[in-house]
C-alpha positions in Angstrom: 0.0 0.0 0.0 2.8 2.5 0.6 3.6 2.1 -3.2 0.9 4.7 -3.8 3.3 7.4 -2.5 5.6 6.7 -5.4 2.9 7.1 -8.0 2.6 10.3 -10.0 -0.2 12.7 -9.2 -2.3 14.6 -11.8 0.1 17.6 -11.3 3.0 15.5 -12.4 4.6 15.3 -9.0 4.9 12.1 -6.9 2.6 11.8 -3.9 5.5 11.6 -1.5 6.5 15.1 -2.7 3.1 16.3 -1.6 3.8 14.9 1.8 7.2 16.5 2.0 5.6 19.9 1.0 3.1 19.5 3.7 5.8 18.5 6.2 7.7 21.7 5.3 4.7 23.9 6.0 4.1 22.0 9.3 7.7 22.6 10.4 7.6 26.3 9.4 4.3 26.8 11.3 5.4 24.9 14.4 9.0 26.4 14.5 7.9 30.1 14.0 4.8 29.6 16.2 6.9 28.2 19.0 9.2 31.3 19.1 6.1 33.6 19.2 4.7 31.4 22.0 7.9 31.4 24.0 8.5 35.2 23.8 4.9 36.1 24.5 4.4 33.3 27.1 7.6 34.4 28.9 6.4 38.0 29.2 2.9 37.0 30.3 4.1 34.4 32.7 6.4 36.8 34.4 3.7 39.4 34.4 1.4 37.1 36.4 3.9 37.1 39.2 4.7 40.8 39.6 3.3 42.9 42.5 1.5 45.3 40.1 -2.1 44.2 40.2 -3.0 45.9 36.9 -0.2 44.0 35.0 -1.0 40.8 36.8 -4.7 41.1 36.0 -4.1 41.8 32.3 -1.8 38.8 32.0 -4.3 36.6 33.8 -7.1 37.8 31.5 -4.9 36.9 28.5 -4.2 33.4 29.8 -7.9 32.7 30.6 -9.1 34.1 27.3 -6.7 32.3 25.0 -6.4 29.0 27.0 -10.2 28.5 27.4 -11.4 29.2 23.8 -11.0 26.2 21.5 -8.1 26.5 19.1 -10.3 26.0 16.1 -12.6 28.8 17.1 -9.7 31.1 17.6 -8.3 30.2 14.1 -11.7 31.1 12.5 -11.7 34.4 14.4 -8.3 35.3 13.1 -9.0 34.2 9.5 -12.6 35.3 9.0 -13.4 37.9 11.6 -10.2 39.9 12.0 -10.1 41.3 8.4 -13.6 42.7 8.9 -12.6 44.5 12.1 -9.5 46.2 10.6 -9.7 49.5 8.7 -11.0 49.0 5.1 -7.6 49.3 3.5 -5.8 47.0 5.9 -8.7 44.4 5.8 -8.6 44.4 2.0 -4.9 43.9 2.0 -5.2 40.9 4.4 -7.9 39.3 2.3 -5.8 39.7 -0.9 -2.7 38.0 0.5 -1.5 35.5 -2.0 -1.8 31.8 -1.1 -0.5 30.1 0.9 0.4 33.2 3.0 -3.2 34.2 3.4 -3.8 31.1 5.4 -0.3 30.7 6.9 -0.1 34.1 8.6 -3.4 33.8 10.5 -2.6 30.2 11.5 0.8 31.3 12.7 -0.5 34.1 14.9 -3.3 31.9 16.2 -1.1 29.0 17.1 1.6 31.2 18.6 -0.7 33.2 20.9 -2.7 30.1 21.9 0.4 28.2 22.9 1.8 31.3 24.6 -1.1 31.1 27.1 0.0 27.6 28.0 3.7 28.5 28.2 2.8 31.5 30.4 1.3 29.1 33.0 4.5 27.0 32.9 6.6 30.1 33.5 4.4 31.3 36.3 4.7 27.9 38.0 8.5 27.9 37.6 8.8 31.4 39.1 6.6 30.5 42.0 8.5 27.3 42.6 11.7 29.1 43.4 12.5 29.8 47.1 11.6 33.4 48.3 15.2 33.7 49.5 16.3 34.1 45.9 14.5 37.4 45.4 15.3 38.5 49.0 19.0 37.9 48.4 18.8 39.9 45.1 17.1 42.8 46.9 19.7 42.7 49.6 22.4 43.0 47.0 20.7 46.1 45.6 19.2 44.7 42.5 16.0 46.4 41.2 12.9 44.4 40.6 13.5 44.2 36.9 17.1 43.1 37.3 16.1 40.5 39.9 13.8 38.9 37.3 16.3 39.2 34.5 19.4 37.9 36.3 18.1 35.8 39.1 14.5 34.6 38.8 13.8 34.0 35.1 17.0 32.1 34.3 16.4 29.7 37.1 12.7 29.3 36.4 13.2 28.5 32.7 15.7 25.8 33.6 13.2 24.3 36.1 10.3 24.1 33.6 12.1 22.5 30.6 10.6 19.1 31.3 7.1 20.5 31.4 7.7 22.7 28.3 8.5 19.5 26.4 4.8 18.6 26.1 4.1 22.1 24.7 6.8 21.8 22.1 5.5 18.4 21.1 1.9 19.7 21.2 2.5 22.6 18.8 3.5 20.2 16.0 0.2 18.3 16.4 -1.9 21.5 16.7 -0.7 22.7 13.3 -3.2 20.2 11.7 -6.0 22.6 12.5 -4.6 24.9 9.7 -6.1 22.6 7.1 -9.5 24.1 7.9 -8.5 27.4 6.4 -6.8 25.9 3.4 -3.2 25.6 4.4 -1.7 22.5 2.8 0.2 21.3 5.8 0.9 17.6 6.5 -2.6 16.5 7.4 -4.1 18.4 4.6 -1.7 16.8 2.1 -2.5 13.3 3.5 -6.2 14.0 3.1 -5.6 15.2 -0.5 -3.7 12.1 -1.3 -6.5 10.0 0.1 -9.1 11.8 -2.1 -7.0 11.4 -5.2 -6.0 7.7 -4.8 -8.6 6.3 -2.3 -5.7 4.9 -0.4 -6.7 6.4 2.9 -4.8 4.0 5.1 -1.5 4.5 3.2 -1.8 8.3 3.1 -2.6 8.8 6.8 -0.2 6.1 7.9 2.6 8.0 6.3 1.5 11.2 7.9 1.3 9.5 11.3 4.8 8.2 11.0 6.1 11.7 10.1 4.2 13.2 13.1 5.7 10.5 15.3 9.2 11.2 14.1 8.7 15.0 14.7 7.5 14.3 18.2 10.4 12.0 19.1 12.9 14.5 17.7 11.3 17.3 19.7 11.4 15.1 22.8 15.0 14.2 22.4 16.0 17.8 21.8 14.3 19.0 24.9 15.8 16.2 27.0 19.2 17.2 25.7 18.6 20.8 26.6 17.3 19.7 30.1 20.4 17.6 30.7 22.7 20.5 29.8 20.8 23.2 31.7 19.7 21.1 34.7 20.2 22.8 38.1 21.7 20.3 40.6 19.7 20.3 43.8 16.7 22.2 42.6 14.9 19.2 41.2 13.0 16.3 42.9 15.1 13.9 40.9 18.2 15.1 42.7 16.5 14.8 46.1 15.4 11.3 45.3 19.0 10.4 44.5 20.3 12.2 47.7 18.1 10.3 50.2 19.6 6.8 49.6 23.1 8.3 49.7 22.4 10.0 53.0 21.0 6.7 54.4 24.1 4.8 53.3 26.3 7.4 55.1 24.2 7.2 58.2 24.5 3.4 58.3 28.3 3.6 57.7 28.7 6.0 60.7 26.2 4.1 62.8 
């Protein structure tokens, strides 16, 4: 059944080339969307922990809004509703964007901002997990609030949340599939198109499934590598679990 991928399509290309084209758009959407999500999520997550109630409230509103509205609904809002809300000239320009950019840009913004709301909660959790003595020590050294976050709090918080961010990195690749609903020919859309042309549904979607699995495993291994390099000794439950048996052995030896 995979032989269908090596047949020529009506356009003259092989069907496996369609899959590679879809894979390229999936990678571009996920990669660029992740950096938007990380940058926005970092700012919003830190904003949720500051003492300024106005900033904290705005950041919380952002998280609740983007996290609790289904991703598909948000995508439709960005694609169909936003151009109507913009000034006439700007809305017309957005509507006339050449394909596939007319679908790619709204999908990128939607995916980035949606994922940012999830990243923000991870960042907030990481900041709140740090001992209060960290910020108190920074204040005693004369660091301002902004410098305390920049040089003390945020670097440690980011290193703590790398394992939990792994699921968000893997999830953004899977969430790119919603872009097919607005006409972007990413991986899932190309698999569906191959299925419609050849009636080989199992072969088309099996190939797409394998590619998604490979992407997820690569993302997981990359994040585990980053975690191993940036891991903070002593600030993780894994270290405490390793320390307890060692302490017990030392006590027995001295007992």
